C-alpha positions in Angstrom: 15.6 11.6 16.5 14.9 13.7 13.3 14.2 10.7 11.1 11.8 11.7 8.4 11.0 8.2 7.3 7.4 7.0 8.1 7.0 4.4 10.8 7.0 1.0 9.3 5.3 -2.2 10.0 8.0 -4.7 11.1 8.4 -8.4 11.0 8.6 -10.0 14.5 11.8 -11.6 13.3 13.4 -8.2 12.5 15.9 -7.6 15.4 16.9 -4.1 14.5 15.7 -0.6 14.0 17.2 2.0 11.6 17.0 5.7 11.7 18.7 9.0 10.7 19.6 11.6 13.2 21.5 14.9 12.4 22.5 13.6 9.0 24.0 10.4 10.4 22.6 6.9 10.0 22.2 4.4 12.8 21.2 0.8 13.4 19.9 -0.1 16.9 19.7 -3.7 18.0 19.8 -5.8 21.2 22.7 -8.1 21.8 22.6 -11.6 23.3 22.5 -10.2 26.8 19.5 -8.0 25.9 21.5 -4.8 26.0 20.5 -2.2 23.4 23.3 -1.1 21.0 23.3 1.9 18.7 25.8 1.7 15.9 26.5 4.5 13.3 26.7 3.2 9.8 27.4 4.7 6.4 24.8 5.5 3.8 25.4 2.3 1.8 24.9 0.0 4.9 21.8 2.1 5.9 20.4 1.6 2.4 20.9 -2.1 2.6 19.0 -2.3 5.9 16.3 0.0 4.4 15.9 -2.2 1.3 15.7 -5.3 3.6 12.9 -3.6 5.6 11.0 -2.8 2.4 11.4 -6.4 1.3 10.1 -7.6 4.6 7.1 -5.3 4.3 6.4 -6.7 0.8 6.6 -10.2 2.1 4.3 -9.4 5.1 1.7 -7.9 2.7 1.9 -10.8 0.3 1.3 -13.2 3.2 -1.6 -11.1 4.4 -3.2 -11.1 1.0 -2.7 -14.9 0.9 -4.4 -15.4 4.3 -7.2 -13.0 3.3 -8.0 -15.1 0.2 -7.5 -18.5 1.8 -9.9 -17.6 4.7 -12.8 -17.1 2.3 -15.1 -20.1 2.6 -16.9 -21.8 -0.2 -20.1 -20.3 1.0 -18.6 -16.8 0.9 -17.2 -17.3 -2.6 -20.5 -18.8 -3.8 -22.4 -15.8 -2.5 -20.0 -13.5 -4.4 -20.7 -15.3 -7.6 -24.5 -15.2 -7.1 -24.6 -11.5 -6.4 -26.8 -9.6 -8.7 -25.1 -6.3 -7.9 -22.4 -5.2 -10.2 -19.4 -3.9 -8.2 -17.4 -0.9 -9.0 -14.4 -3.2 -9.7 -16.5 -5.1 -12.3 -17.4 -1.8 -14.0 -13.7 -0.7 -13.9 -12.5 -4.0 -15.3 -15.0 -3.7 -18.2 -13.9 -0.1 -18.8 -10.2 -1.1 -18.8 -11.0 -3.8 -21.4 -12.7 -1.1 -23.5 -9.7 1.3 -22.9 -11.9 4.0 -21.5 -10.9 4.1 -17.8 -7.6 5.9 -18.4 -9.6 8.7 -20.1 -11.8 8.9 -17.0 -8.8 9.2 -14.6 -8.5 12.8 -15.7 -11.5 13.7 -13.4 -9.3 12.8 -10.4 -6.8 15.0 -8.6 -3.2 14.1 -9.4 -2.8 12.6 -5.9 -5.9 10.5 -6.3 -4.9 9.4 -9.8 -1.4 8.4 -8.5 -3.0 6.4 -5.6 -5.5 4.6 -7.8 -2.7 3.6 -10.2 -0.5 2.4 -7.4 -3.4 0.5 -5.8 -5.0 -1.1 -8.9 -2.3 -1.3 -11.5 0.8 -1.7 -9.4 -1.0 -3.7 -6.7 0.4 -1.8 -3.7 -1.5 -1.9 -0.4 -2.8 1.2 1.3 0.0 0.8 3.9 2.7 0.5 1.2 1.3 3.6 -0.6 1.2 5.5 2.7 4.8 4.6 3.3 5.9 5.7 -0.2 4.0 9.0 0.1 4.9 9.7 3.8 1.3 9.8 5.0 -1.1 7.6 7.0 -2.8 4.4 5.7 -6.1 6.0 6.6 -5.4 9.0 4.4 -4.6 6.8 1.4 -7.7 4.6 2.0 -10.0 7.6 2.2 -8.4 9.1 -0.9 -8.9 5.9 -2.8 -12.6 5.6 -1.7 -13.2 9.1 -2.8 -11.5 8.5 -6.1 -13.6 5.4 -6.7 -16.7 7.4 -5.9 -15.7 10.1 -8.4 -14.9 7.4 -11.0 -18.3 5.8 -10.4 -20.0 9.1 -10.9 -18.0 9.8 -14.0 -18.9 6.3 -15.4 -22.6 6.8 -14.7 -22.5 10.3 -16.1 -20.9 9.1 -19.4 -23.3 6.1 -19.6 -26.3 8.4 -19.3 -25.2 10.6 -22.2 
């Protein structure tokens, strides 16, 4: 297989796999007897399957976000509201409100800037960004952490001027 697409998270209900090999597009699935079938499809059909996979990923991520938020107990939420520490997100939100954060993005590399925008403005997950950019989720996560650190340093530098 010479499929250049990144490996995707799949729904357990997704019965097929798609891939490209030697410029041809294929769908692989198991029939009712459990036999694996490989069918060549045209680009339009492949695109429809691809779009369906991306939609599934989006739904899985939305579900994960919902579970993450619903699993927070009242105690956890209460502790968050009582925290004396101002988080980087709080600083960033205040800077956005003041219109200054976009100026500060210039201190980031183009790749970090793109990942920060996708993560915070477009609300993509690290996994979704990794899929878009053809890299690992860990690489995206590390890049976003480093970008946040640079932004924090830039914010502190500007506030101390």
